[in-house]
N, C-alpha and C positions, 0 to 999 in steps of 0.2 A: 077665543083668545089664543094667541101663539104661545107655545110652550118651548122652553129652551132646555137642552140637555148637554151634559158633558159625556165624553167617551173616554174611559180609562182602559187602556190596553193591558189586559192581564197576561197575554201571551204575545209573541211576535205577530205582526199584522202585515199581510200583503194584499192590497187592493190594487190589482194590476191595471196599467194604462194600455196594455197591448203593445207597448213600444219597447225597443231596445236602443242602446246607445252605440250599437255597431262596434263595440269594443269589448270591455270586460263584462258588462252587465247585459244579460239577455232579456230579463223581465224587469221593467221599471215600475215604480209605484205611480199612482195618480198625483198630479201636481196642478195647482191653480195656474191657469194660463197667464194671469196678470203678474203674479208675484213669484211664481216658480217654487213656492213652499208646498210641502206635502198637504194633500187634502183627500177627502172622500167625496166623489161626485154624488149628487142627490139620487141619481138612478141606482147607484150601488147601495146606498143606504136604504132606499125604498124596497129593493129586492130582499135585503137581509131582514128587514122588519116584517115584510109580508110573509116570508117563510116562517119566522118566529111566531107570528100571530096565527098563521094557518095551523101550525102544529098544536097550538094551545086552544084554538077556538073553532077549527074546522073551516070548510070551504065557503059555506053560505055567508057567515058573518064577515069573513075575510074579503069576499067578493063585494059585499055591500059597502065596506069601508074603502078598500083599495082599488075597486073596479075589477071587472072581468078581463079587460084587455085594454092596452094602451091605444089600440086602433079603434076601439068602440066609441061611438059618439054618444051613446045612451048610458053607458056603464063606466063613466070616468071616475077616477079616484076622488074621494072626498077629503083627502089630505094632500097638502103641499109640503114636500120635504125640501129643505134648503141645504145647500152644500155644507159639508163639515170642514172647518178650518182648524189648523193646528193651534193648540193652546200652549203646549210645552213639550219638550223632548228631554229624555234623561241624558246627563253627561256624567261620566264616571270619575271617581276620585279615589285617593288612597286612604281616606279617613272614614267616609261613609260610602255605601254602595253607589249612590248617584245623587245628583242634584236635579231639580226640575227647571230647565232653562227656558225662558221666554224672552220677548223683545217688545219694544214700543209698537212696532208694526203689527205683531200678533195681537197685542192688546187693542190696538185701533180697529182691527177686524171685528173683534167681539163687540166693542163699543158701538161701532157703526151698525151692526146687525140689531143690537138692542134698541138703539135709537130709531132705527127704521121701522121696526115691527111692534115694539111694546115699550116705548120710552117711559111713559108715566108710571109703569109698574116696576121699573128698575132704576129709579133716580139715585138711590143710595149706592147701589152697586156700580153704576156708571161713574159716580163721584169718586169712589174708592179706587176704581181701575185707573181713572185719570191721574189721581195722586200717586199711585204706584208707578205709573209710566214715567212720571217726572223724575224718579230716582235714578234713571239710566244715566250712564256716563260714557262719553265717547271713548272708544277703544278699551273699555274696562268691562269686567264681569263683577257685578255687585252682589255681595252676600249680606244678609240682614241679621247677623248675630255676632257674637264675640269672635275675635280672630282665633283660628285653629292652627296651632303650631305644627309646622311641617306639612301643611296641606298642599297637595298637588292635584290639579284638575286636568284631565286629559285634554290636550290640544290648546291649553292656555298656559302662558308663561306666568311665573310667580308675580312679575311686575304688573300683570294685567288684572290681578285679583284684588278687589277692594272690599273691605268690611265696613258696612254702614250700620252702626248701632243706634243712630238717631231716629231711624224710621221703624215704627212698630207695624209689622205686617198684619193687616186685618185678617180675621178668620176667614172671611169670604174669599180672599186672595189665595190663602193656602189650601182651602177646600177646592178651588177651581184648578189651580196650577200644580198643586202637590205640596207635601209637607215641608219640602226643602226648596222653596222657590228662589231662583237667582235671575238677575236681569242683565242680559247682554245688550250691546248696541245692535242695531239692525244689520250691520255688515258682518259681525261675528255670527249672528244668528243664521243669516242666509248661508254662510260658509258651512256651519255645522249641519244645516239641512240639505246640503248639496249632495250630488251623486258621489262625491269623493269622500264624504264623511259618514253618511248613513251606512249601516251594516249591509253587507252582501254575503249571502250564504250559498255555498255550492250544493246543488241538487244532482242526484245521480239516478239514471234509469238502468236497472239491471235486467238482463235477460239470461236465464239459466245461470245466474251467479256471475255473469260477466258484464262489465260496464259497457253500455252501448251509447250512452248520451249523457254527457256532463254539461250542466248549464248553471248559470249564476243568477240568483234572484235577489232583488233589493227588498228590504223590509223596513218597517217602522218597528223599533225595538219595544219590548214590553215596557210599561210605565210611561209610554207616550200618551199624550192627551189631545183630544179634539173637542170642538163644540159645534152644535148645529141646532136648528129650529124646525118645528113642525107647526104648520098653520092649518086649522080646520076650515074647510069650505062649507061644511054643514055640521055645526057643533052637536046637535042632538044625535045625529048618526054616528059621530066620532067619539061619543062619550066612553064607549067600551075600550077604545084604543088608549085614551088618556088615563082612564082608570087603571089599565094594566101597567102603565109606565109612570104612575104617580110615586112609585118607590123604585129603588135600585133593581134592575133586572140584568141578566146576562144574555147577550145576543152574539151569535157568531157572524162576523163580517168578513167578507173577502174570500180568498182562495185557501186551499190546503187545510180544510177542516179536519181531514182524516189524520193529519199529523199534528193537530192541536193548535194550528194558527187561528188568529182572529177572534179569540174569546175576549169579549169586551164587556165591561160594566157600564150600563147606561144609567146615569144619575141626573134627575131633574134639578134645575135650580131656578 
């Protein structure tokens, strides 16, 4: 049975694409080729989980489950990792540290994967996600609680913020998207996920105390969330993997582990 997980970024995350925009940003993050929204390629996920599992369980069991080599025809991985898609990104405000913003397209990505892989097991969640998506309003950012006096949200005009008290956010939605979920239309969401809106951090290479190379690296900020799925090709062999991740675990994903990047909470749902 395919298992679904959410990724909660506890620190900044940089899973590099190997590309630059030949302008300000030297190191870009991975993006889905179809939608251009941030993602984590399946190969990057598999590498991170393999390293975590190897440290916990040693080479023999890791090779049995993950395979010894991608080029080997006899020792292939018994797990299929699916690409991780963005669930929500944090947007700052003056009243609370951040809200968790998502969009109809982001919700559709999750529903599509659930329906494709394990529809019968997630009928209730699919229904709640579809209902939540319908609350989106063109050109608006929808918040689901009482109006907050003097609220300002970064990159949104006051006229674009709508408070909807008629819709009661299900617990499953706040668990997946964050405690303060807000719903933007697809256009706003794509803009907030663009190269011009995501944080870019300057990195410096020092030699003998002197700056020799200054470059700029794009990140997904902490509190960003993704989702992905893992499908077993041989369930008995993979039981140790799924037993390890039946509860929340912390996995380092992407680059810059030595400066604290990529610490992620992996939560099954």
